[in-house]
C-alpha positions as CSV (number, residue, x, y, z in Angstrom):
1,M,-41.1,-103.2,83.4
2,Q,-43.3,-100.7,81.6
3,G,-46.8,-101.5,80.4
4,D,-49.7,-100.0,78.7
5,T,-51.6,-97.3,80.6
6,W,-55.2,-96.2,80.4
7,R,-57.1,-93.4,82.1
8,V,-60.8,-94.1,82.5
9,G,-63.4,-91.5,83.5
10,K,-66.2,-92.1,86.0
11,R,-68.7,-92.9,83.3
12,S,-66.4,-95.6,81.9
13,R,-65.2,-93.4,79.1
14,I,-61.5,-93.9,78.1
15,I,-59.9,-90.5,78.5
16,D,-56.3,-91.3,77.6
17,R,-54.0,-94.2,76.8
18,E,-50.3,-94.8,76.5
19,I,-49.3,-97.9,74.5
20,V,-45.8,-99.3,74.8
21,A,-45.6,-101.3,71.6
22,E,-44.1,-99.4,68.6
23,D,-46.8,-100.7,66.3
24,G,-49.5,-99.3,68.7
25,A,-51.0,-102.7,69.4
26,A,-52.6,-102.6,72.9
27,I,-52.5,-105.6,75.3
28,L,-56.2,-105.1,76.2
29,R,-59.3,-104.3,74.2
30,D,-61.3,-101.2,75.2
31,R,-64.1,-103.4,76.5
32,Q,-61.7,-105.2,78.8
33,V,-60.3,-101.9,80.1
34,R,-63.8,-100.7,81.0
35,Q,-64.5,-104.0,82.7
36,I,-61.4,-103.6,84.8
37,A,-62.3,-100.0,85.7
38,Q,-65.7,-101.2,86.8
39,L,-64.0,-103.9,89.0
40,V,-61.9,-101.2,90.6
41,R,-65.0,-99.2,91.4
42,K,-66.8,-102.2,92.9
43,A,-63.8,-103.0,95.1
44,S,-63.5,-99.4,96.2
45,A,-67.2,-99.3,97.0
46,Y,-67.1,-102.5,99.0
47,F,-64.1,-101.4,101.1
48,E,-65.3,-97.7,101.2
49,T,-61.9,-96.4,100.1
50,P,-59.9,-96.4,96.8
51,Q,-58.3,-99.7,96.0
52,D,-55.2,-101.0,94.2
53,I,-56.2,-104.3,92.7
54,E,-54.5,-107.3,91.0
55,W,-56.5,-109.1,88.3
56,A,-56.2,-111.8,85.6
57,I,-58.1,-112.7,82.5
58,S,-59.0,-116.3,81.6
59,G,-61.0,-116.8,78.5
60,R,-63.6,-114.0,78.5
61,R,-63.7,-113.5,82.2
62,I,-61.8,-111.1,84.5
63,Y,-60.9,-112.3,88.0
64,L,-60.0,-110.3,91.0
65,L,-56.9,-111.7,92.6
66,Q,-56.1,-109.2,95.3
67,S,-57.3,-105.8,96.6
68,R,-55.6,-103.4,99.0
69,D,-56.1,-99.9,100.2
70,I,-54.3,-97.1,98.4
71,T,-52.4,-95.8,101.5
72,T,-50.7,-92.9,99.8
73,L,-53.8,-90.8,99.5
74,A,-53.2,-89.0,102.8
75,S,-51.0,-89.3,105.8
76,G,-52.6,-91.5,108.4
77,A,-55.8,-92.0,106.3
78,D,-58.0,-94.9,107.1
79,R,-61.3,-96.2,105.7
80,A,-63.5,-94.8,108.4
81,A,-62.1,-91.3,108.0
82,Y,-62.8,-91.0,104.2
83,A,-65.4,-88.3,103.7
84,L,-66.8,-86.2,100.8
85,W,-67.9,-82.6,101.8
86,D,-70.2,-80.3,99.8
87,N,-71.8,-77.1,100.9
88,S,-73.9,-76.4,97.8
89,N,-77.3,-75.6,99.3
90,I,-76.6,-75.5,103.0
91,V,-74.9,-72.1,102.5
92,E,-78.4,-70.7,102.2
93,S,-78.9,-71.5,105.9
94,Y,-75.3,-71.4,107.2
95,G,-73.3,-69.1,105.0
96,G,-69.8,-68.1,105.9
97,V,-68.2,-68.8,109.3
98,T,-70.7,-70.4,111.8
99,T,-70.1,-70.4,115.6
100,P,-69.8,-73.5,117.7
101,L,-73.2,-73.0,119.4
102,T,-75.1,-72.7,116.1
103,F,-73.3,-75.8,114.7
104,S,-74.0,-77.9,117.8
105,V,-77.7,-77.0,117.7
106,A,-77.9,-77.7,114.0
107,R,-76.0,-81.0,114.1
108,G,-78.3,-82.3,116.9
109,A,-81.4,-81.2,115.0
110,Y,-80.3,-82.9,111.8
111,E,-79.4,-86.1,113.7
112,E,-82.7,-86.4,115.5
113,A,-85.0,-85.1,112.8
114,Y,-83.7,-87.6,110.2
115,R,-83.9,-90.5,112.6
116,H,-87.6,-89.7,112.9
117,F,-87.9,-89.3,109.1
118,G,-86.3,-92.7,108.6
119,R,-88.9,-94.3,110.8
120,V,-91.7,-92.6,108.8
121,L,-90.2,-94.0,105.6
122,G,-90.1,-97.5,107.1
123,V,-86.4,-97.8,108.0
124,S,-86.1,-100.5,110.7
125,E,-85.0,-99.7,114.2
126,H,-82.1,-102.1,113.7
127,A,-80.9,-100.1,110.7
128,I,-81.3,-96.8,112.5
129,R,-79.3,-98.1,115.5
130,S,-76.6,-99.6,113.2
131,N,-76.2,-96.2,111.5
132,R,-75.9,-94.2,114.7
133,R,-72.6,-92.6,113.7
134,T,-73.9,-91.8,110.2
135,Y,-76.9,-89.8,111.7
136,E,-74.5,-88.0,114.1
137,Q,-72.3,-86.9,111.2
138,M,-74.7,-85.6,108.5
139,I,-73.1,-82.2,108.7
140,G,-69.6,-81.1,109.7
141,L,-67.8,-77.9,110.6
142,I,-64.7,-77.4,108.5
143,Q,-62.6,-74.3,109.1
144,G,-65.7,-72.7,110.6
145,R,-68.0,-73.5,107.7
146,V,-70.9,-75.9,107.7
147,Y,-70.8,-78.7,105.0
148,Y,-72.9,-81.7,104.1
149,N,-71.0,-84.9,104.9
150,L,-72.3,-86.1,101.6
151,L,-71.3,-89.8,101.8
152,N,-73.4,-90.1,105.0
153,W,-76.4,-88.5,103.2
154,Y,-76.1,-91.2,100.5
155,R,-75.7,-93.9,103.2
156,L,-78.9,-92.8,104.8
157,L,-80.7,-92.6,101.5
158,M,-79.6,-96.1,100.8
159,L,-81.5,-97.3,103.9
160,T,-84.7,-96.5,102.0
161,P,-85.3,-98.8,99.0
162,G,-84.9,-97.4,95.6
163,F,-81.7,-95.5,96.2
164,R,-80.6,-95.7,92.5
165,F,-84.0,-94.3,91.5
166,N,-84.2,-91.2,93.7
167,S,-80.6,-90.1,94.4
168,R,-80.7,-87.7,91.5
169,F,-83.8,-86.0,92.9
170,M,-82.0,-85.6,96.3
171,E,-79.0,-84.1,94.6
172,Q,-81.2,-81.6,92.8
173,M,-82.9,-80.7,96.1
174,M,-79.6,-80.2,97.8
175,G,-78.2,-78.2,94.9
176,V,-75.4,-80.8,94.4
177,T,-74.4,-80.4,90.8
178,D,-71.6,-82.9,90.4
179,G,-73.3,-86.0,91.8
180,L,-71.4,-88.7,93.7
181,P,-68.0,-89.8,92.3
182,E,-68.2,-93.5,91.5
183,N,-64.9,-94.2,93.3
184,V,-66.6,-93.2,96.6
185,V,-70.0,-94.8,96.2
186,P,-71.0,-96.1,99.6
187,K,-71.0,-99.9,100.1
188,G,-74.2,-101.4,99.0
189,Q,-75.2,-99.4,95.9
190,H,-73.7,-101.8,93.5
191,G,-75.4,-105.2,93.0
192,G,-76.6,-107.6,90.5
193,R,-80.0,-108.3,89.0
194,L,-81.4,-109.7,92.3
195,A,-80.3,-106.5,94.2
196,A,-82.0,-104.4,91.5
197,L,-85.2,-106.4,91.9
198,R,-85.1,-106.1,95.6
199,A,-84.6,-102.3,95.3
200,K,-87.6,-102.0,93.0
201,A,-89.8,-104.1,95.3
202,G,-88.7,-101.9,98.2
203,L,-89.4,-98.8,96.2
204,V,-92.9,-100.0,95.6
205,R,-93.4,-100.4,99.4
206,V,-92.1,-96.9,100.1
207,A,-94.2,-95.4,97.3
208,N,-97.3,-97.0,98.7
209,R,-96.5,-95.6,102.1
210,L,-96.0,-92.1,100.6
211,I,-99.2,-92.3,98.5
212,V,-101.2,-93.2,101.6
213,K,-99.7,-90.3,103.5
214,L,-100.2,-87.9,100.6
215,F,-104.0,-88.0,101.1
216,S,-103.7,-86.7,104.6
217,H,-100.7,-84.4,103.9
218,N,-102.6,-81.1,103.8
219,R,-104.2,-81.9,107.1
220,R,-100.8,-82.7,108.6
221,V,-99.4,-79.4,107.3
222,R,-102.2,-77.4,108.9
223,G,-101.7,-79.4,112.1
224,F,-97.9,-78.7,112.1
225,H,-98.6,-74.9,111.8
226,R,-101.0,-75.1,114.8
227,R,-98.5,-77.1,116.8
228,I,-95.7,-74.6,116.2
229,D,-98.1,-71.8,117.2
230,Q,-98.8,-73.6,120.5
231,L,-95.1,-74.3,121.2
232,L,-94.1,-70.7,120.6
233,D,-96.7,-69.2,122.9
234,P,-95.2,-66.2,124.7
235,V,-92.9,-67.1,127.7
236,E,-91.1,-64.9,130.2
237,L,-87.6,-66.1,129.8
238,D,-86.3,-63.4,132.2
239,T,-88.2,-65.0,135.1
240,M,-86.6,-68.4,134.5
241,S,-83.4,-69.7,136.3
242,L,-80.5,-71.0,134.3
243,D,-81.5,-74.6,134.9
244,E,-85.1,-73.7,133.8
245,L,-83.8,-72.1,130.6
246,I,-81.8,-75.2,129.7
247,D,-84.9,-77.4,130.6
248,Y,-87.0,-75.2,128.4
249,Y,-84.6,-75.5,125.5
250,E,-84.5,-79.3,125.8
251,W,-88.3,-79.4,126.1
252,L,-88.7,-77.3,123.0
253,Q,-86.3,-79.5,121.1
254,A,-88.0,-82.7,122.3
255,E,-91.4,-81.4,121.2
256,V,-90.4,-79.9,117.8
257,I,-88.2,-82.5,116.4
258,P,-90.7,-85.4,116.4
259,A,-93.1,-83.1,114.6
260,W,-90.5,-82.2,112.0
261,D,-91.3,-85.3,109.8
262,T,-94.0,-83.1,108.2
263,P,-91.6,-80.6,106.7
264,L,-89.2,-83.4,105.7
265,I,-92.0,-85.4,104.0
266,N,-93.1,-82.3,102.3
267,D,-89.5,-81.7,101.0
268,L,-89.6,-85.3,99.7
269,Y,-92.9,-84.7,97.9
270,C,-91.6,-81.4,96.6
271,M,-88.5,-83.2,95.3
272,I,-90.5,-86.0,93.7
273,F,-93.3,-83.9,92.1
274,H,-91.1,-81.1,90.9
275,G,-88.7,-83.7,89.4
276,A,-91.6,-85.5,87.8
277,L,-93.0,-82.2,86.4
278,R,-89.6,-81.3,84.8
279,Q,-89.3,-84.8,83.3
280,L,-92.8,-84.6,81.8
281,C,-92.1,-81.2,80.3
282,A,-88.9,-82.4,78.8
283,R,-90.4,-85.6,77.4
284,W,-93.7,-84.3,76.1
285,F,-93.0,-80.7,75.1
286,G,-89.5,-81.0,73.5
287,A,-86.4,-79.0,74.1
288,E,-87.9,-75.7,73.1
289,L,-90.4,-75.8,76.0
290,S,-88.5,-78.1,78.4
291,A,-88.2,-75.2,80.9
292,I,-91.9,-74.2,80.8
293,H,-92.3,-75.7,84.3
294,N,-90.7,-72.5,85.7
295,D,-93.6,-70.5,84.2
296,L,-96.2,-73.0,85.3
297,I,-95.2,-73.1,89.0
298,G,-94.9,-69.3,89.5
299,G,-97.7,-67.1,90.6
300,E,-98.9,-69.4,93.4
301,A,-101.0,-67.7,96.1
302,G,-100.4,-68.1,99.8
303,I,-96.6,-68.1,99.9
304,I,-95.5,-66.3,103.1
305,S,-92.1,-65.3,101.7
306,L,-93.9,-62.8,99.5
307,E,-95.7,-61.1,102.4
308,P,-92.6,-59.0,103.4
309,V,-92.5,-57.6,99.9
310,R,-96.2,-56.8,99.9
311,R,-95.9,-55.1,103.3
312,M,-92.8,-53.1,102.4
313,R,-94.6,-51.8,99.3
314,E,-97.5,-50.8,101.5
315,L,-95.1,-49.0,103.9
316,A,-93.5,-47.3,100.9
317,R,-97.0,-46.2,99.7
318,I,-97.7,-44.6,103.0
319,A,-94.2,-43.0,103.3
320,K,-94.5,-41.5,99.8
321,A,-97.1,-39.0,101.0
322,D,-95.0,-38.0,104.1
323,R,-92.0,-36.0,102.8
324,G,-90.2,-35.8,106.1
325,L,-90.5,-39.6,106.8
326,K,-89.5,-40.5,103.2
327,E,-86.3,-38.3,103.5
328,A,-85.5,-39.9,106.9
329,L,-86.0,-43.4,105.5
330,C,-83.6,-42.7,102.6
331,N,-80.9,-40.7,104.4
332,G,-81.6,-40.3,108.1
333,T,-80.3,-42.1,111.2
334,L,-82.3,-44.7,113.0
335,G,-83.2,-42.1,115.6
336,S,-84.6,-39.7,113.0
337,I,-86.5,-42.5,111.3
338,E,-88.1,-43.7,114.6
339,K,-89.1,-40.1,115.3
340,G,-90.8,-39.9,111.8
341,I,-92.5,-43.2,112.4
342,E,-94.0,-42.0,115.7
343,G,-95.4,-39.0,113.8
344,N,-97.2,-41.2,111.2
345,S,-99.8,-43.4,112.8
346,A,-100.6,-45.4,109.6
347,F,-96.9,-46.1,109.0
348,R,-96.4,-46.9,112.7
349,H,-99.2,-49.5,112.7
350,E,-97.9,-51.3,109.6
351,Y,-94.3,-51.1,110.7
352,H,-94.9,-52.7,114.1
353,A,-97.1,-55.4,112.5
354,Y,-94.2,-56.2,110.2
355,I,-91.7,-56.5,113.0
356,E,-94.1,-58.6,115.1
357,R,-94.6,-61.0,112.2
358,F,-91.1,-61.0,110.6
359,G,-88.8,-59.8,113.4
360,D,-87.0,-63.1,113.5
361,R,-86.0,-62.8,109.8
362,C,-82.5,-61.8,109.2
363,L,-79.5,-62.6,107.1
364,D,-78.3,-66.1,107.9
365,E,-81.4,-66.5,110.0
366,L,-80.5,-70.0,111.2
367,K,-77.2,-68.8,112.7
368,L,-78.0,-67.9,116.3
369,E,-75.3,-65.2,116.3
370,S,-77.1,-63.3,113.5
371,Q,-78.7,-59.9,114.3
372,T,-82.4,-60.2,113.6
373,L,-84.6,-57.6,111.9
374,A,-86.0,-56.7,115.3
375,D,-82.4,-56.0,116.4
376,D,-81.4,-54.0,113.3
377,P,-84.3,-52.8,111.1
378,M,-82.2,-50.4,109.0
379,P,-81.8,-52.5,105.8
380,M,-85.5,-53.0,105.6
381,L,-86.2,-49.3,106.3
382,R,-83.7,-48.2,103.7
383,T,-85.5,-50.4,101.1
384,V,-88.8,-48.9,102.0
385,G,-87.3,-45.4,101.5
386,Q,-86.0,-46.4,98.0
387,L,-89.4,-47.9,97.1
388,A,-91.1,-44.7,98.2
389,N,-88.8,-42.7,95.8
390,A,-89.3,-45.1,92.9
391,G,-92.2,-45.3,90.6
392,K,-95.2,-47.7,91.0
393,A,-94.1,-51.3,91.0
394,S,-95.2,-53.3,88.0
395,S,-97.7,-56.1,88.5
396,G,-99.5,-58.7,86.6
397,G,-96.5,-60.0,84.5
398,L,-96.2,-63.2,86.4
399,E,-99.9,-64.1,86.1
400,K,-99.6,-63.4,82.4
401,L,-96.6,-65.7,82.0
402,R,-98.4,-68.5,83.9
403,A,-101.5,-68.1,81.8
404,E,-99.5,-68.2,78.6
405,A,-97.7,-71.4,79.7
406,E,-101.0,-73.0,80.6
407,R,-102.4,-72.2,77.1
408,S,-99.2,-73.7,75.6
409,V,-99.7,-76.9,77.6
410,D,-103.4,-77.1,76.6
411,A,-102.5,-76.7,72.9
412,I,-99.8,-79.4,73.0
413,L,-101.8,-82.0,75.1
414,G,-104.9,-81.4,73.1
415,T,-107.3,-84.3,73.4
416,R,-104.8,-86.6,75.1
417,K,-106.9,-87.1,78.2
418,L,-104.6,-89.5,80.0
419,R,-101.5,-87.3,79.5
420,R,-103.5,-84.2,80.5
421,R,-104.6,-85.9,83.7
422,I,-101.2,-87.1,84.6
423,F,-99.6,-83.7,83.9
424,N,-102.2,-81.8,85.9
425,I,-101.7,-84.1,88.9
426,A,-97.9,-83.5,88.8
427,L,-98.3,-79.8,88.3
428,N,-100.9,-79.2,91.1
429,L,-98.9,-81.3,93.5
430,A,-95.6,-79.6,92.6
431,R,-97.2,-76.1,93.1
432,A,-98.7,-77.1,96.4
433,R,-95.6,-78.7,97.8
434,I,-93.3,-75.8,96.8
435,R,-95.7,-73.4,98.5
436,D,-95.8,-75.5,101.6
437,R,-92.0,-75.8,101.6
438,E,-91.6,-72.0,101.8
439,N,-94.2,-71.7,104.5
440,L,-92.8,-74.6,106.6
441,R,-89.4,-73.0,106.3
442,F,-90.8,-69.9,107.9
443,E,-91.8,-72.0,110.9
444,R,-88.2,-73.1,111.3
445,T,-87.2,-69.4,111.3
446,R,-89.6,-68.9,114.2
447,V,-88.3,-71.9,116.2
448,Y,-84.7,-70.7,115.8
449,G,-85.8,-67.2,116.9
450,R,-87.0,-68.7,120.2
451,V,-83.9,-70.8,120.6
452,R,-81.8,-67.6,119.9
453,A,-83.7,-65.8,122.6
454,V,-83.1,-68.6,125.1
455,F,-79.4,-68.7,124.6
456,M,-79.1,-64.9,124.6
457,E,-80.8,-64.9,128.0
458,I,-78.4,-67.5,129.2
459,G,-75.4,-65.5,127.9
460,A,-76.7,-62.3,129.6
461,R,-77.0,-64.2,133.0
462,L,-73.5,-65.8,132.7
463,N,-72.1,-62.4,131.8
464,K,-73.6,-60.9,135.0
465,L,-72.1,-63.8,137.0
466,D,-68.7,-62.9,135.4
467,V,-68.5,-66.3,133.8
468,L,-68.5,-64.6,130.3
469,D,-66.9,-61.3,129.4
470,R,-69.7,-60.5,127.1
471,A,-73.2,-62.0,126.6
472,D,-72.5,-62.9,123.0
473,D,-69.6,-65.1,124.2
474,I,-72.2,-67.8,124.6
475,Y,-72.0,-68.4,120.8
476,Y,-68.5,-69.7,121.2
477,L,-69.5,-72.6,123.5
478,D,-71.5,-75.6,122.3
479,V,-74.7,-76.9,123.8
480,Q,-73.0,-79.6,125.8
481,E,-70.5,-77.2,127.3
482,I,-73.3,-74.8,128.3
483,T,-75.4,-77.5,129.9
484,G,-72.3,-79.0,131.6
485,L,-71.4,-75.6,133.1
486,I,-75.0,-75.1,134.4
487,R,-75.6,-78.6,135.7
488,G,-72.2,-79.4,136.9
489,T,-71.4,-82.2,134.4
490,G,-68.8,-80.2,132.4
491,A,-65.0,-80.7,132.6
492,S,-64.2,-77.1,133.4
493,A,-65.8,-73.9,134.7
494,Q,-63.0,-71.7,133.2
495,M,-64.9,-70.6,130.1
496,K,-63.2,-67.2,129.4
497,S,-59.8,-68.6,128.2
498,L,-61.6,-71.2,126.0
499,I,-63.8,-68.5,124.5
500,H,-60.9,-66.2,123.9
501,S,-59.1,-68.9,122.0
502,R,-62.1,-69.8,120.0
503,R,-62.9,-66.2,119.0
504,A,-59.4,-65.9,117.7
505,E,-59.6,-69.1,115.8
506,F,-63.0,-68.3,114.2
507,E,-61.9,-64.7,113.4
508,G,-58.9,-66.3,111.6
509,Y,-61.3,-68.5,109.6
510,A,-63.3,-65.4,108.6
511,S,-60.3,-63.4,107.5
512,G,-58.6,-66.3,105.8
513,S,-59.3,-68.1,102.5
514,E,-62.5,-70.1,102.2
515,P,-62.3,-73.8,101.7
516,P,-63.5,-75.1,98.3
517,R,-67.2,-75.8,97.7
518,R,-66.5,-79.5,97.4
519,F,-63.6,-81.6,98.7
520,I,-62.5,-85.0,100.1
521,T,-60.8,-85.6,103.4
522,C,-58.7,-88.7,104.1
523,G,-57.9,-88.7,107.8
524,P,-58.9,-86.2,110.5
525,A,-61.3,-83.9,108.7
526,Q,-60.3,-80.7,110.5
527,L,-56.6,-81.0,109.3
528,E,-55.7,-79.2,106.1
529,S,-53.3,-82.0,105.3
530,S,-56.3,-84.3,105.0
531,M,-58.1,-82.2,102.4
532,Q,-58.1,-83.0,98.7
533,T,-59.9,-80.6,96.4
534,I,-62.1,-82.1,93.7
535,E,-61.7,-80.2,90.4
536,C,-65.1,-79.4,89.0
537,D,-65.6,-79.1,85.2
538,N,-66.0,-75.5,84.1
539,T,-67.8,-75.5,80.7
540,D,-68.3,-71.8,80.6
541,E,-65.0,-70.5,79.5
542,I,-66.3,-67.9,77.0
543,A,-65.2,-64.5,78.3
544,N,-68.5,-62.6,77.8
545,A,-71.1,-65.4,78.3
546,R,-72.0,-67.9,80.9
547,K,-74.9,-70.3,81.5
548,G,-76.5,-71.4,84.7
549,Q,-79.7,-73.1,85.8
550,A,-82.7,-71.2,84.6
551,C,-85.2,-70.8,87.4
552,S,-87.4,-67.8,86.7
553,P,-88.3,-66.7,83.2
554,G,-87.9,-63.3,81.6
555,I,-85.2,-61.3,79.7
556,V,-83.7,-58.1,81.2
557,R,-80.8,-55.9,80.5
558,G,-79.1,-53.7,83.1
559,P,-76.1,-52.9,85.3
560,V,-75.1,-55.6,87.8
561,R,-74.4,-55.0,91.5
562,V,-72.2,-57.7,93.1
563,V,-73.3,-58.0,96.7
564,K,-71.5,-59.8,99.6
565,D,-73.5,-58.3,102.4
566,P,-76.9,-56.5,101.6
567,R,-76.6,-54.6,104.9
568,T,-73.7,-52.6,103.6
569,A,-74.4,-52.7,99.9
570,T,-75.8,-49.7,97.9
571,I,-78.5,-51.1,95.7
572,R,-80.1,-48.9,93.1
573,S,-83.5,-49.5,91.7
574,G,-83.1,-51.5,88.4
575,D,-79.8,-53.2,89.3
576,I,-79.3,-56.9,88.5
577,L,-78.2,-58.5,91.7
578,V,-75.2,-60.8,91.6
579,A,-74.3,-62.8,94.7
580,E,-72.7,-66.0,95.8
581,R,-75.9,-67.1,97.5
582,T,-78.9,-65.6,99.3
583,D,-81.2,-66.5,102.2
584,P,-84.6,-65.4,103.3
585,G,-83.1,-62.3,105.0
586,W,-82.2,-60.9,101.5
587,I,-85.9,-60.4,100.8
588,T,-85.6,-56.8,101.9
589,I,-83.6,-55.9,98.8
590,F,-85.4,-58.1,96.2
591,P,-88.0,-55.4,95.5
592,L,-85.3,-53.0,94.3
593,V,-83.7,-55.3,91.7
594,K,-84.9,-56.5,88.3
595,G,-83.0,-59.7,88.0
596,L,-80.9,-62.3,90.0
597,I,-77.7,-64.1,89.2
598,M,-76.5,-66.6,91.8
599,E,-73.4,-68.7,92.1
600,R,-75.2,-71.3,94.3
601,G,-78.6,-72.6,94.8
602,S,-81.1,-74.9,93.0
603,L,-84.5,-74.7,91.4
604,L,-86.0,-75.3,94.8
605,S,-83.9,-72.9,96.8
606,H,-85.4,-69.9,98.5
607,S,-84.0,-67.4,96.0
608,A,-85.4,-69.4,93.0
609,I,-88.9,-69.7,94.5
610,V,-89.1,-66.1,95.6
611,A,-87.8,-64.8,92.3
612,R,-90.5,-66.8,90.4
613,E,-93.2,-65.4,92.6
614,L,-91.9,-61.8,92.3
615,G,-91.6,-62.2,88.5
616,L,-87.8,-61.5,88.7
617,P,-85.8,-63.2,85.9
618,A,-83.2,-65.4,87.7
619,V,-80.4,-67.9,87.0
620,V,-78.7,-69.9,89.7
621,G,-75.6,-72.1,89.6
622,V,-73.5,-69.6,87.6
623,E,-69.8,-70.6,88.2
624,D,-67.7,-67.8,89.7
625,A,-70.3,-65.1,88.8
626,C,-69.0,-62.8,91.5
627,R,-65.5,-62.8,90.0
628,W,-66.6,-62.9,86.4
629,L,-68.8,-59.7,86.8
630,Q,-68.0,-56.4,88.4
631,D,-70.2,-53.6,89.7
632,G,-71.5,-51.6,86.7
633,D,-71.1,-54.3,84.1
634,W,-74.1,-54.5,81.8
635,V,-75.5,-57.9,81.1
636,E,-78.4,-59.5,79.3
637,L,-80.0,-62.0,81.6
638,N,-82.3,-64.7,80.2
639,G,-84.1,-66.4,83.0
640,A,-85.8,-68.9,80.7
641,S,-82.7,-70.4,79.1
642,G,-80.1,-69.7,81.8
643,H,-77.9,-67.7,79.5
644,I,-76.1,-64.5,80.7
645,R,-74.3,-62.3,78.2
646,R,-72.0,-59.4,79.2
647,L,-72.7,-56.4,76.9
648,D,-70.2,-54.1,75.3
649,S,-70.5,-50.3,75.5
650,T,-72.4,-50.0,72.2
651,E,-75.1,-52.5,73.4
652,C,-75.4,-50.7,76.7
653,A,-76.3,-47.5,75.0
654,A,-78.9,-49.3,72.7
C-alpha cells in the first residue's frame, strides 16, 4: 500500500513531499508532519541511534506506539558503536597520519585532563565515574588520522549545566562548522520546561563558579608558567635506566595533567568572551561593522607566537650586512650556513638564543615523530635569507587598524555608559584570554618536547639492545606496549615483526586517500564498511569567488602559493599562502607572505590569531581552497568580509 511521503530537514523544514491522491490532498497537515519528525528525533536521541517509529493521531495529539532501531544502517551496527567523527580543528595539532605512540600519549592526556576539568566545573565524581568510557574515547585514530569523537564531546559538555546555551561556543572553538545533526543528539539534551529550568539553574551555578575563578585567573596563569618551568628543569636522560625513563615520563604526566585545568579554563573563558564580543558587535554595531571584533582584538602585546617573527627579522637585519652569510642562507647547504654563522658573532648569538627558546617548535609539533627546529633548522634559515634579501618589513598597520576600530566603537556607543562598560569588559577579557591561549599553548609545545626526548632516548636504548631495528621504530608502539616491554607486563617481546607490520599499514594510510573531514561510523570504527560520509552543504559554487570566515582584516591582491609542506615549498615574498591548515611550525614562512587562505581552522585557531597580530589579511574555512586555486592564480583577498575573488588576466595587470 503506497502512502504520502515527506522529507524533513534537521531544522523541521519540509524539503520534499510526494502526495498519492490525484487531487493533491495530503493526509497530514504540515504542522503534524513537523511534530512527527520531532518525535522521531526524540526517540533517536533517547535510544542513541536512528529509530523507525509507529505513531497514531487522536484528536490533536500524536502518540508513539512503537520504536525500534533502524538495523540496515550498517552491517553489525549497534547503539554503543554509533559515533560521529570530525577533525576540523584537531588537524592543527595532529595533521595527516599520526603514529601509534603519539596517539596513545594524546588520548591519555585528553582523558585525564578533561576529568580534572570536569571536577573544576563542578561535575560530580559519580558522573565522572559513570562516563569513564566517554572520557577514554574523546579522540580516535581512523586510518591513521586523529579525529574528535564528537558525540562524546557533547556528552561530556552535557555533564555541565547549560549545554544548550554553550554548545555553539564549543563548536566555534573546535572549528566545527556543521554542528550536531539532530538525529544523533546524545540522550539527555531534549527535555520539557522543567529540564530547561534545571539547565538554567545549573548554568547559574557554573557561571558563579567561573566568575569567582576569573578574579584569580591571572595569578593562576602566572603560577602555571612557573610550574612548567620547574617541571622542565634540565635532566640528564642519558644517565637514566629504561625503568627510570618510564618512571620519569609517568611522573611528568602525573604532575602536568592536574595543572592543565588552567589552560582548559582559559580556553573556556576565551570561548565565552570572544563569543560575547562577537555577539555584542553584531547586535550593537549592525551588519556593516559586525566583524569589527577582528580589528579590536589584534595588536595585543605579549603574545609569544610573534617572538619567532621578531627574532627572524632581527637575524635577517644582521645577515643583510654580511654578503657571504646572506648568500649561504638563501642558496647554501646547511654546512656552508653553519660556517657562515660561526664567522658572525652577532648572528651566532641571536641564532643560538632562537634555537634555545624555540627549538621544540616544528611542523606538527605535538606529533612525537616530527623533526623539531633543533633537528632541522633549514626552513627557518631559508626564511631568514629571503627576509634579508627583501625590503624593510612594514609596521604600524595593525596598530592603526585597532585605533580606527576603537574610534568607531567610541562614536557608536557615545554616551551610553552602561553599554560602553559592558563592551569594554568583554573586549578586555577577550584580548587577555586570547593572548594567554597562545602563550599557554607554547607551554604544551615545551612539555611535548620533553616527552619526545624521553621516548627518543628509550628508542635509542632499545635499538642498541637489538629490540628495535631503528630508534624511531619506537613511534610504532603505544605507551602500554613500551611500558609492558620494559616492566615485563607485556604480551610479547617480539617487537620487530609488529613494528614492520604497522609501518607498512601506516605508510599505506599516508599514500592512500584521506578519510572525509566528517563522517559517521555504525559498527567497528576502524572498518571502512562502518563509515558513512556526511555530505556538507557547499554554498560557494561560483567559479571565481568563494567566501570563508573572516579573521584578520585587510584587502590584498597577489599570486597564490598552494602549500602542502612548507619544508619543501618555494615561497616568494608577496605570495598569498593557500593551505589546508597550519600549525605553529608554519610561523617560519608567515613573514614572507602577504595573506592567508585556509581550508580549516576557526577564529581562535593559531593561524587566525597570528595572522591578526602580524597584520596579515586572512580567511579560514574556505571549502576546497587547495583544489579551487592553483599556484600562480591571482586573487583578491578581503580579510574583513571573508570574500576571495579569483582575478582574470586584465585585473592582474592592473
